[in-house]
NUTILO-214899 format. One record per residue (C-alpha): residue number from 1; residue in three letters; x, y, z. Coordinates in steps of 0.001 Angstrom, whole numbers, plus 500000, padded with zeros to 6 digits. Layout:
N
+-----+------+--------+--------+--------+
! pos ! code !     px !     py !     pz !
+-----+------+--------+--------+--------+
! NUM !  ALA !      X !      Y !      Z !
...
+-----+------+--------+--------+--------+
//
This chain:
405
+-----+------+--------+--------+--------+
! pos ! code !     px !     py !     pz !
+-----+------+--------+--------+--------+
!   1 !  UNK ! 687901 ! 883072 ! 301118 !
!   2 !  UNK ! 685090 ! 881892 ! 298798 !
!   3 !  UNK ! 685290 ! 880184 ! 295404 !
!   4 !  UNK ! 681618 ! 879778 ! 294713 !
!   5 !  UNK ! 681596 ! 882223 ! 291818 !
!   6 !  UNK ! 683887 ! 879872 ! 289980 !
!   7 !  UNK ! 681794 ! 877193 ! 288160 !
!   8 !  UNK ! 684031 ! 875952 ! 285188 !
!   9 !  UNK ! 681432 ! 872965 ! 284423 !
!  10 !  UNK ! 678568 ! 875689 ! 284137 !
!  11 !  UNK ! 677618 ! 876969 ! 280496 !
!  12 !  UNK ! 676685 ! 880050 ! 282023 !
!  13 !  UNK ! 680122 ! 880652 ! 283463 !
!  14 !  UNK ! 681827 ! 879666 ! 280477 !
!  15 !  UNK ! 679783 ! 882259 ! 278414 !
!  16 !  UNK ! 681066 ! 885070 ! 280666 !
!  17 !  UNK ! 683358 ! 884250 ! 283311 !
!  18 !  UNK ! 684753 ! 887738 ! 283890 !
!  19 !  UNK ! 682300 ! 888771 ! 286708 !
!  20 !  UNK ! 683265 ! 885646 ! 288643 !
!  21 !  UNK ! 686887 ! 886544 ! 288286 !
!  22 !  UNK ! 686350 ! 890004 ! 289785 !
!  23 !  UNK ! 684936 ! 888178 ! 292802 !
!  24 !  UNK ! 687950 ! 885996 ! 292929 !
!  25 !  UNK ! 690463 ! 888643 ! 292833 !
!  26 !  UNK ! 688418 ! 890430 ! 295724 !
!  27 !  UNK ! 688474 ! 887186 ! 297845 !
!  28 !  UNK ! 692329 ! 886636 ! 297635 !
!  29 !  UNK ! 695428 ! 885794 ! 295888 !
!  30 !  UNK ! 695448 ! 882036 ! 296299 !
!  31 !  UNK ! 692078 ! 880328 ! 296776 !
!  32 !  UNK ! 691534 ! 876583 ! 297383 !
!  33 !  UNK ! 689137 ! 875132 ! 294976 !
!  34 !  UNK ! 688083 ! 871437 ! 296268 !
!  35 !  UNK ! 686199 ! 870239 ! 293118 !
!  36 !  UNK ! 689611 ! 870145 ! 290874 !
!  37 !  UNK ! 691852 ! 870137 ! 294243 !
!  38 !  UNK ! 693795 ! 873094 ! 292936 !
!  39 !  UNK ! 694747 ! 876575 ! 294113 !
!  40 !  UNK ! 693318 ! 879303 ! 291786 !
!  41 !  UNK ! 695706 ! 882127 ! 291222 !
!  42 !  UNK ! 693502 ! 885270 ! 289857 !
!  43 !  UNK ! 695706 ! 888162 ! 289837 !
!  44 !  UNK ! 697837 ! 889534 ! 287079 !
!  45 !  UNK ! 701055 ! 890010 ! 289159 !
!  46 !  UNK ! 700873 ! 886500 ! 290754 !
!  47 !  UNK ! 700132 ! 884880 ! 287447 !
!  48 !  UNK ! 702867 ! 886551 ! 285736 !
!  49 !  UNK ! 705546 ! 885769 ! 288468 !
!  50 !  UNK ! 704550 ! 882124 ! 288779 !
!  51 !  UNK ! 704865 ! 881585 ! 285000 !
!  52 !  UNK ! 708471 ! 882387 ! 285576 !
!  53 !  UNK ! 709174 ! 880686 ! 288945 !
!  54 !  UNK ! 711263 ! 877677 ! 288514 !
!  55 !  UNK ! 709780 ! 876214 ! 291952 !
!  56 !  UNK ! 706937 ! 875251 ! 289710 !
!  57 !  UNK ! 706640 ! 873158 ! 286618 !
!  58 !  UNK ! 704518 ! 871796 ! 284011 !
!  59 !  UNK ! 705599 ! 868376 ! 285123 !
!  60 !  UNK ! 707204 ! 866890 ! 288151 !
!  61 !  UNK ! 708517 ! 863688 ! 286717 !
!  62 !  UNK ! 712058 ! 865163 ! 285958 !
!  63 !  UNK ! 712303 ! 865394 ! 289733 !
!  64 !  UNK ! 709862 ! 862954 ! 291342 !
!  65 !  UNK ! 708128 ! 859643 ! 290919 !
!  66 !  UNK ! 704222 ! 859831 ! 290956 !
!  67 !  UNK ! 704497 ! 858151 ! 294367 !
!  68 !  UNK ! 706992 ! 860531 ! 295796 !
!  69 !  UNK ! 704978 ! 863474 ! 294627 !
!  70 !  UNK ! 701745 ! 862018 ! 296371 !
!  71 !  UNK ! 699889 ! 861488 ! 292918 !
!  72 !  UNK ! 698202 ! 858772 ! 291269 !
!  73 !  UNK ! 699885 ! 857563 ! 287919 !
!  74 !  UNK ! 697458 ! 857916 ! 285044 !
!  75 !  UNK ! 695522 ! 854619 ! 283862 !
!  76 !  UNK ! 697462 ! 852561 ! 281644 !
!  77 !  UNK ! 694797 ! 852996 ! 279074 !
!  78 !  UNK ! 695593 ! 856580 ! 278668 !
!  79 !  UNK ! 699404 ! 855903 ! 277800 !
!  80 !  UNK ! 699391 ! 856743 ! 274233 !
!  81 !  UNK ! 697962 ! 860277 ! 275066 !
!  82 !  UNK ! 700665 ! 860792 ! 277859 !
!  83 !  UNK ! 703470 ! 859427 ! 275671 !
!  84 !  UNK ! 702445 ! 862081 ! 272976 !
!  85 !  UNK ! 701613 ! 864899 ! 275383 !
!  86 !  UNK ! 704582 ! 864358 ! 277891 !
!  87 !  UNK ! 707392 ! 864537 ! 275291 !
!  88 !  UNK ! 706242 ! 867953 ! 273892 !
!  89 !  UNK ! 707958 ! 871162 ! 275058 !
!  90 !  UNK ! 704642 ! 872345 ! 276699 !
!  91 !  UNK ! 704989 ! 869502 ! 279287 !
!  92 !  UNK ! 708649 ! 869293 ! 279630 !
!  93 !  UNK ! 711022 ! 871031 ! 282102 !
!  94 !  UNK ! 714846 ! 871470 ! 282177 !
!  95 !  UNK ! 717159 ! 869769 ! 281133 !
!  96 !  UNK ! 714975 ! 868212 ! 278453 !
!  97 !  UNK ! 712888 ! 871229 ! 277647 !
!  98 !  UNK ! 716135 ! 873177 ! 277199 !
!  99 !  UNK ! 717724 ! 870771 ! 274788 !
! 100 !  UNK ! 714574 ! 870300 ! 272752 !
! 101 !  UNK ! 713437 ! 873948 ! 272344 !
! 102 !  UNK ! 716965 ! 874808 ! 271340 !
! 103 !  UNK ! 716875 ! 872110 ! 268582 !
! 104 !  UNK ! 713295 ! 873181 ! 267583 !
! 105 !  UNK ! 714223 ! 876668 ! 267321 !
! 106 !  UNK ! 717032 ! 875812 ! 264871 !
! 107 !  UNK ! 714203 ! 874673 ! 262321 !
! 108 !  UNK ! 711508 ! 877085 ! 263545 !
! 109 !  UNK ! 713405 ! 880386 ! 262870 !
! 110 !  UNK ! 711886 ! 883883 ! 262358 !
! 111 !  UNK ! 712964 ! 883396 ! 258664 !
! 112 !  UNK ! 710858 ! 880317 ! 258378 !
! 113 !  UNK ! 707808 ! 882369 ! 259794 !
! 114 !  UNK ! 708532 ! 885380 ! 257590 !
! 115 !  UNK ! 708821 ! 883152 ! 254455 !
! 116 !  UNK ! 705082 ! 881886 ! 255219 !
! 117 !  UNK ! 703822 ! 885495 ! 255541 !
! 118 !  UNK ! 702870 ! 885811 ! 251677 !
! 119 !  UNK ! 701083 ! 882381 ! 251904 !
! 120 !  UNK ! 699135 ! 883447 ! 255070 !
! 121 !  UNK ! 698024 ! 886755 ! 253376 !
! 122 !  UNK ! 696859 ! 885012 ! 250224 !
! 123 !  UNK ! 695107 ! 882278 ! 252021 !
! 124 !  UNK ! 693265 ! 884680 ! 254400 !
! 125 !  UNK ! 692390 ! 886904 ! 251235 !
! 126 !  UNK ! 691156 ! 883720 ! 249645 !
! 127 !  UNK ! 689077 ! 882564 ! 252559 !
! 128 !  UNK ! 687397 ! 885932 ! 253065 !
! 129 !  UNK ! 686738 ! 886581 ! 249402 !
! 130 !  UNK ! 684844 ! 883135 ! 249430 !
! 131 !  UNK ! 682744 ! 884280 ! 252575 !
! 132 !  UNK ! 681927 ! 887539 ! 250825 !
! 133 !  UNK ! 680940 ! 885930 ! 247504 !
! 134 !  UNK ! 678527 ! 883547 ! 249575 !
! 135 !  UNK ! 676984 ! 886697 ! 251266 !
! 136 !  UNK ! 678254 ! 885406 ! 254556 !
! 137 !  UNK ! 678237 ! 882099 ! 256668 !
! 138 !  UNK ! 679890 ! 880762 ! 259593 !
! 139 !  UNK ! 683047 ! 882801 ! 260334 !
! 140 !  UNK ! 684639 ! 880142 ! 262396 !
! 141 !  UNK ! 684274 ! 877059 ! 260102 !
! 142 !  UNK ! 684863 ! 879226 ! 256843 !
! 143 !  UNK ! 687895 ! 881687 ! 257950 !
! 144 !  UNK ! 688796 ! 881052 ! 261441 !
! 145 !  UNK ! 689608 ! 877222 ! 261596 !
! 146 !  UNK ! 690905 ! 876777 ! 257918 !
! 147 !  UNK ! 693557 ! 879465 ! 258081 !
! 148 !  UNK ! 695875 ! 878388 ! 260921 !
! 149 !  UNK ! 695293 ! 874782 ! 260221 !
! 150 !  UNK ! 696344 ! 875095 ! 256548 !
! 151 !  UNK ! 699358 ! 877308 ! 257631 !
! 152 !  UNK ! 700709 ! 874757 ! 260274 !
! 153 !  UNK ! 700178 ! 872014 ! 257696 !
! 154 !  UNK ! 701888 ! 873927 ! 255000 !
! 155 !  UNK ! 704743 ! 874541 ! 257408 !
! 156 !  UNK ! 705021 ! 870923 ! 258478 !
! 157 !  UNK ! 704737 ! 869909 ! 254747 !
! 158 !  UNK ! 701570 ! 867834 ! 255194 !
! 159 !  UNK ! 699983 ! 867277 ! 251697 !
! 160 !  UNK ! 696688 ! 869139 ! 251064 !
! 161 !  UNK ! 694904 ! 865879 ! 250631 !
! 162 !  UNK ! 695468 ! 864866 ! 254318 !
! 163 !  UNK ! 694729 ! 868217 ! 255912 !
! 164 !  UNK ! 691192 ! 867440 ! 256822 !
! 165 !  UNK ! 692443 ! 864828 ! 259212 !
! 166 !  UNK ! 694318 ! 867436 ! 261511 !
! 167 !  UNK ! 691555 ! 869552 ! 263014 !
! 168 !  UNK ! 689407 ! 866482 ! 264320 !
! 169 !  UNK ! 692530 ! 864989 ! 265812 !
! 170 !  UNK ! 693445 ! 868174 ! 267379 !
! 171 !  UNK ! 690115 ! 868893 ! 268850 !
! 172 !  UNK ! 690040 ! 865264 ! 270412 !
! 173 !  UNK ! 693471 ! 865549 ! 272005 !
! 174 !  UNK ! 692772 ! 868966 ! 273376 !
! 175 !  UNK ! 689470 ! 867777 ! 275231 !
! 176 !  UNK ! 692065 ! 866356 ! 277844 !
! 177 !  UNK ! 693099 ! 869767 ! 278926 !
! 178 !  UNK ! 689755 ! 870533 ! 280216 !
! 179 !  UNK ! 689223 ! 870021 ! 284059 !
! 180 !  UNK ! 688248 ! 866486 ! 284965 !
! 181 !  UNK ! 687779 ! 865255 ! 281434 !
! 182 !  UNK ! 685303 ! 862324 ! 280985 !
! 183 !  UNK ! 686077 ! 858867 ! 280124 !
! 184 !  UNK ! 684796 ! 859439 ! 276545 !
! 185 !  UNK ! 686945 ! 862372 ! 276211 !
! 186 !  UNK ! 689970 ! 860323 ! 277252 !
! 187 !  UNK ! 689020 ! 857475 ! 274953 !
! 188 !  UNK ! 688806 ! 859832 ! 271922 !
! 189 !  UNK ! 692003 ! 861612 ! 272952 !
! 190 !  UNK ! 693841 ! 858343 ! 273308 !
! 191 !  UNK ! 692467 ! 857190 ! 269777 !
! 192 !  UNK ! 693329 ! 860563 ! 268229 !
! 193 !  UNK ! 697078 ! 860304 ! 269691 !
! 194 !  UNK ! 697415 ! 856722 ! 268228 !
! 195 !  UNK ! 696221 ! 857831 ! 264913 !
! 196 !  UNK ! 698171 ! 861159 ! 264598 !
! 197 !  UNK ! 701342 ! 859660 ! 265893 !
! 198 !  UNK ! 701163 ! 856872 ! 263285 !
! 199 !  UNK ! 700399 ! 859285 ! 260457 !
! 200 !  UNK ! 703412 ! 861519 ! 261466 !
! 201 !  UNK ! 705673 ! 858474 ! 261684 !
! 202 !  UNK ! 704925 ! 857722 ! 258106 !
! 203 !  UNK ! 705639 ! 861296 ! 257240 !
! 204 !  UNK ! 708785 ! 861593 ! 259104 !
! 205 !  UNK ! 709854 ! 858507 ! 257273 !
! 206 !  UNK ! 709129 ! 859911 ! 253849 !
! 207 !  UNK ! 711112 ! 863008 ! 254789 !
! 208 !  UNK ! 714039 ! 861055 ! 255740 !
! 209 !  UNK ! 714191 ! 859604 ! 252256 !
! 210 !  UNK ! 713277 ! 862881 ! 250445 !
! 211 !  UNK ! 713933 ! 865896 ! 252487 !
! 212 !  UNK ! 712074 ! 869115 ! 251520 !
! 213 !  UNK ! 711932 ! 872801 ! 252669 !
! 214 !  UNK ! 709380 ! 871997 ! 255324 !
! 215 !  UNK ! 709673 ! 872059 ! 259053 !
! 216 !  UNK ! 709752 ! 868245 ! 259585 !
! 217 !  UNK ! 712738 ! 868080 ! 257235 !
! 218 !  UNK ! 714360 ! 870845 ! 259414 !
! 219 !  UNK ! 713705 ! 868869 ! 262637 !
! 220 !  UNK ! 715262 ! 865885 ! 261026 !
! 221 !  UNK ! 718259 ! 867870 ! 260124 !
! 222 !  UNK ! 718570 ! 869833 ! 263439 !
! 223 !  UNK ! 721435 ! 868896 ! 265814 !
! 224 !  UNK ! 724102 ! 870382 ! 267763 !
! 225 !  UNK ! 727466 ! 869198 ! 269086 !
! 226 !  UNK ! 726150 ! 868948 ! 272767 !
! 227 !  UNK ! 722490 ! 867722 ! 272310 !
! 228 !  UNK ! 722705 ! 865463 ! 269151 !
! 229 !  UNK ! 719431 ! 865101 ! 267469 !
! 230 !  UNK ! 715473 ! 865086 ! 268179 !
! 231 !  UNK ! 714360 ! 861661 ! 268956 !
! 232 !  UNK ! 711297 ! 860393 ! 266694 !
! 233 !  UNK ! 708803 ! 860684 ! 269420 !
! 234 !  UNK ! 710187 ! 864215 ! 270352 !
! 235 !  UNK ! 709730 ! 865207 ! 266779 !
! 236 !  UNK ! 706009 ! 863757 ! 266610 !
! 237 !  UNK ! 705180 ! 865344 ! 269906 !
! 238 !  UNK ! 706688 ! 868586 ! 268656 !
! 239 !  UNK ! 704453 ! 868622 ! 265420 !
! 240 !  UNK ! 701314 ! 867786 ! 267294 !
! 241 !  UNK ! 702055 ! 870564 ! 269782 !
! 242 !  UNK ! 702604 ! 873059 ! 266912 !
! 243 !  UNK ! 699317 ! 872086 ! 265467 !
! 244 !  UNK ! 697283 ! 872082 ! 268786 !
! 245 !  UNK ! 698859 ! 875285 ! 270182 !
! 246 !  UNK ! 699313 ! 876912 ! 266988 !
! 247 !  UNK ! 695833 ! 877021 ! 265928 !
! 248 !  UNK ! 693596 ! 876765 ! 269129 !
! 249 !  UNK ! 694770 ! 880311 ! 270120 !
! 250 !  UNK ! 694283 ! 881675 ! 266814 !
! 251 !  UNK ! 690895 ! 880162 ! 266073 !
! 252 !  UNK ! 689473 ! 881252 ! 269274 !
! 253 !  UNK ! 690937 ! 884709 ! 269218 !
! 254 !  UNK ! 689340 ! 885159 ! 265772 !
! 255 !  UNK ! 685751 ! 883972 ! 266839 !
! 256 !  UNK ! 685970 ! 885470 ! 270344 !
! 257 !  UNK ! 687456 ! 888721 ! 268698 !
! 258 !  UNK ! 684741 ! 889289 ! 266127 !
! 259 !  UNK ! 681998 ! 888542 ! 268710 !
! 260 !  UNK ! 683640 ! 891159 ! 270997 !
! 261 !  UNK ! 683758 ! 893612 ! 267951 !
! 262 !  UNK ! 679971 ! 893009 ! 266984 !
! 263 !  UNK ! 679241 ! 893884 ! 270698 !
! 264 !  UNK ! 681302 ! 897007 ! 270752 !
! 265 !  UNK ! 680355 ! 898614 ! 267347 !
! 266 !  UNK ! 682054 ! 901882 ! 268058 !
! 267 !  UNK ! 685510 ! 899998 ! 268571 !
! 268 !  UNK ! 684693 ! 898282 ! 265217 !
! 269 !  UNK ! 683852 ! 901574 ! 263423 !
! 270 !  UNK ! 687049 ! 903211 ! 264562 !
! 271 !  UNK ! 689163 ! 900307 ! 263238 !
! 272 !  UNK ! 687213 ! 900012 ! 260018 !
! 273 !  UNK ! 688005 ! 904037 ! 259569 !
! 274 !  UNK ! 691709 ! 903297 ! 259980 !
! 275 !  UNK ! 692954 ! 899838 ! 259542 !
! 276 !  UNK ! 696665 ! 900742 ! 259237 !
! 277 !  UNK ! 699086 ! 897856 ! 259956 !
! 278 !  UNK ! 700139 ! 899132 ! 263230 !
! 279 !  UNK ! 696667 ! 900037 ! 264357 !
! 280 !  UNK ! 695656 ! 896348 ! 263496 !
! 281 !  UNK ! 698435 ! 894949 ! 265470 !
! 282 !  UNK ! 697443 ! 896930 ! 268594 !
! 283 !  UNK ! 693845 ! 895741 ! 268132 !
! 284 !  UNK ! 694971 ! 892145 ! 267763 !
! 285 !  UNK ! 696825 ! 892376 ! 271255 !
! 286 !  UNK ! 693782 ! 893876 ! 272825 !
! 287 !  UNK ! 691330 ! 891221 ! 271461 !
! 288 !  UNK ! 693630 ! 888479 ! 272719 !
! 289 !  UNK ! 693450 ! 890259 ! 276177 !
! 290 !  UNK ! 689718 ! 891184 ! 276204 !
! 291 !  UNK ! 688411 ! 887624 ! 275525 !
! 292 !  UNK ! 691193 ! 885290 ! 276355 !
! 293 !  UNK ! 691504 ! 882190 ! 274244 !
! 294 !  UNK ! 693131 ! 880157 ! 276972 !
! 295 !  UNK ! 691529 ! 880810 ! 280299 !
! 296 !  UNK ! 693609 ! 878363 ! 282771 !
! 297 !  UNK ! 697196 ! 877073 ! 282664 !
! 298 !  UNK ! 698160 ! 874453 ! 285318 !
! 299 !  UNK ! 701514 ! 874127 ! 287260 !
! 300 !  UNK ! 702840 ! 871766 ! 289763 !
! 301 !  UNK ! 704439 ! 873038 ! 292960 !
! 302 !  UNK ! 707824 ! 871542 ! 293147 !
! 303 !  UNK ! 708901 ! 873245 ! 296353 !
! 304 !  UNK ! 706783 ! 875047 ! 299052 !
! 305 !  UNK ! 705886 ! 878598 ! 297852 !
! 306 !  UNK ! 703982 ! 881453 ! 299455 !
! 307 !  UNK ! 701341 ! 883519 ! 297405 !
! 308 !  UNK ! 699694 ! 886436 ! 299374 !
! 309 !  UNK ! 700641 ! 884922 ! 302797 !
! 310 !  UNK ! 699198 ! 881590 ! 301835 !
! 311 !  UNK ! 701458 ! 878802 ! 301994 !
! 312 !  UNK ! 701007 ! 876332 ! 299021 !
! 313 !  UNK ! 702987 ! 873000 ! 299831 !
! 314 !  UNK ! 705027 ! 870970 ! 297501 !
! 315 !  UNK ! 702691 ! 868376 ! 295594 !
! 316 !  UNK ! 700043 ! 870925 ! 295165 !
! 317 !  UNK ! 698752 ! 872111 ! 291822 !
! 318 !  UNK ! 698097 ! 875840 ! 290915 !
! 319 !  UNK ! 695560 ! 877026 ! 288347 !
! 320 !  UNK ! 696814 ! 880304 ! 286856 !
! 321 !  UNK ! 693674 ! 882087 ! 285644 !
! 322 !  UNK ! 694787 ! 883794 ! 282466 !
! 323 !  UNK ! 691375 ! 885390 ! 281894 !
! 324 !  UNK ! 691267 ! 886876 ! 284974 !
! 325 !  UNK ! 694927 ! 888108 ! 285072 !
! 326 !  UNK ! 693969 ! 889744 ! 281788 !
! 327 !  UNK ! 691041 ! 891831 ! 283403 !
! 328 !  UNK ! 692865 ! 892676 ! 286573 !
! 329 !  UNK ! 692232 ! 896395 ! 287161 !
! 330 !  UNK ! 695569 ! 896887 ! 289032 !
! 331 !  UNK ! 697350 ! 896491 ! 285574 !
! 332 !  UNK ! 694775 ! 897479 ! 282892 !
! 333 !  UNK ! 693051 ! 900849 ! 283087 !
! 334 !  UNK ! 689224 ! 900386 ! 282619 !
! 335 !  UNK ! 689855 ! 896536 ! 282214 !
! 336 !  UNK ! 686331 ! 895465 ! 281417 !
! 337 !  UNK ! 686339 ! 897894 ! 278529 !
! 338 !  UNK ! 687297 ! 896794 ! 275006 !
! 339 !  UNK ! 689979 ! 899467 ! 273887 !
! 340 !  UNK ! 691654 ! 898687 ! 270565 !
! 341 !  UNK ! 694079 ! 901456 ! 271033 !
! 342 !  UNK ! 695401 ! 900135 ! 274439 !
! 343 !  UNK ! 699137 ! 900764 ! 273956 !
! 344 !  UNK ! 700175 ! 899414 ! 277451 !
! 345 !  UNK ! 698943 ! 895615 ! 277164 !
! 346 !  UNK ! 700999 ! 893233 ! 278983 !
! 347 !  UNK ! 698562 ! 890368 ! 278760 !
! 348 !  UNK ! 699350 ! 886848 ! 279375 !
! 349 !  UNK ! 697398 ! 885029 ! 276621 !
! 350 !  UNK ! 700660 ! 883606 ! 275193 !
! 351 !  UNK ! 702185 ! 882611 ! 278321 !
! 352 !  UNK ! 705554 ! 883910 ! 279861 !
! 353 !  UNK ! 708845 ! 882402 ! 280890 !
! 354 !  UNK ! 710493 ! 879365 ! 279269 !
! 355 !  UNK ! 707114 ! 878320 ! 278128 !
! 356 !  UNK ! 706428 ! 881620 ! 276256 !
! 357 !  UNK ! 704248 ! 880524 ! 273011 !
! 358 !  UNK ! 707142 ! 879313 ! 270432 !
! 359 !  UNK ! 704532 ! 880345 ! 267667 !
! 360 !  UNK ! 703470 ! 883651 ! 268812 !
! 361 !  UNK ! 704924 ! 885676 ! 265866 !
! 362 !  UNK ! 703242 ! 883080 ! 263450 !
! 363 !  UNK ! 699999 ! 883561 ! 265573 !
! 364 !  UNK ! 700343 ! 887481 ! 265131 !
! 365 !  UNK ! 700619 ! 887349 ! 261325 !
! 366 !  UNK ! 697734 ! 884978 ! 260965 !
! 367 !  UNK ! 695538 ! 886989 ! 263076 !
! 368 !  UNK ! 696580 ! 890589 ! 261452 !
! 369 !  UNK ! 695883 ! 888596 ! 257963 !
! 370 !  UNK ! 692432 ! 887592 ! 258766 !
! 371 !  UNK ! 691079 ! 890612 ! 260649 !
! 372 !  UNK ! 692843 ! 892660 ! 257993 !
! 373 !  UNK ! 691052 ! 890960 ! 255079 !
! 374 !  UNK ! 687810 ! 890875 ! 256830 !
! 375 !  UNK ! 688043 ! 894623 ! 257436 !
! 376 !  UNK ! 688957 ! 895491 ! 253868 !
! 377 !  UNK ! 686785 ! 893014 ! 251856 !
! 378 !  UNK ! 683702 ! 892860 ! 254249 !
! 379 !  UNK ! 683469 ! 896473 ! 255421 !
! 380 !  UNK ! 679751 ! 895760 ! 256510 !
! 381 !  UNK ! 680299 ! 892508 ! 258161 !
! 382 !  UNK ! 677669 ! 891913 ! 260834 !
! 383 !  UNK ! 676340 ! 889246 ! 263056 !
! 384 !  UNK ! 673476 ! 887048 ! 261537 !
! 385 !  UNK ! 672317 ! 884920 ! 264321 !
! 386 !  UNK ! 673228 ! 883786 ! 267938 !
! 387 !  UNK ! 676674 ! 882380 ! 268222 !
! 388 !  UNK ! 677213 ! 878699 ! 269521 !
! 389 !  UNK ! 679963 ! 878393 ! 272331 !
! 390 !  UNK ! 682201 ! 875308 ! 272248 !
! 391 !  UNK ! 681858 ! 873034 ! 275319 !
! 392 !  UNK ! 684709 ! 873668 ! 277658 !
! 393 !  UNK ! 686173 ! 876618 ! 279607 !
! 394 !  UNK ! 689796 ! 876016 ! 279651 !
! 395 !  UNK ! 690235 ! 876487 ! 275763 !
! 396 !  UNK ! 687336 ! 878784 ! 275461 !
! 397 !  UNK ! 686081 ! 879768 ! 272178 !
! 398 !  UNK ! 682959 ! 879600 ! 269658 !
! 399 !  UNK ! 681894 ! 876654 ! 267735 !
! 400 !  UNK ! 680101 ! 878825 ! 265137 !
! 401 !  UNK ! 679622 ! 882605 ! 264409 !
! 402 !  UNK ! 677114 ! 883253 ! 261821 !
! 403 !  UNK ! 677808 ! 886510 ! 259747 !
! 404 !  UNK ! 676535 ! 888368 ! 256646 !
! 405 !  UNK ! 678140 ! 890963 ! 254558 !
+-----+------+--------+--------+--------+
//
């Protein structure tokens, strides 16, 4: 079993990891990768099953100390990042995860998301209209990034004058989710964690005095008889998670998706010919599958497990390869082909199990709005230069995508 094709620090690999994934799938179902000391899981069936397997967890600290689990505690200098990250839904397990998700769900309701739909549509139309008026530009900077950041900010109740702070903070924090982040990446993440937390603490204090219709006011009010209320740190971590997770996938699906469409002109032409809402919805799911925005999701092994005859002991870490799972020919017919009419599409881009993306309905509304507006307002949209890829492989997307109309 070889993992030589898997080279996450290589720009060439990050630019097109899919051939390497095919080699990994052919090599086995659980492959040891020494550089990150993880078990790589490349097959869709295994990724899907392990996302739901309660013998694995995003954390182990609800059951073991670092020492009991054979792990070294993070450096004390990283504490602000870990306080922020470790109190968010994404990195918690039951019972805390159950309690916080139930409370957050009381505020983050389908009605809350639906109420935002007119705002999303209006904002998407405005951003695309400006791009068209300018004759083109950078699709990432001018449409893909501003839309989800503004929507989450609107939902949270962040004043417009402060919204420029959010994206840089988020980008710096998300740098820690790459494999083996550098000391400089950690320093920036810690600094952003301190600044973002302080900002949200002030915003929460203001909403306690004067509640509004925003999500932060809803989180403050959210409680139930058994579980009480969210702590202030839980609220802060929830807000940061909603911003980070709520826009990274949307931004990267937009950039990756349009680049894929430009490389598959017959698919783009078919969508332009019939951009009905149901066709657009199906296309968005395929674009999420075809060039996955999040390629690797980690889990700790809390009890011994076996994958494909390979024993993976307690204390290990598995790397669930979403990008590989989404191209597994055992599940997807002609998996390497972009097919915007693909009806049977059980991609794992938004996760599964208890950590399934809370913001998935909102992400789908945003993606349908931006793709729809670009199809309608810019029917001749085309590539105007070579895209620039962002550094990193785990959260994989474009830094810029030059287009003209």
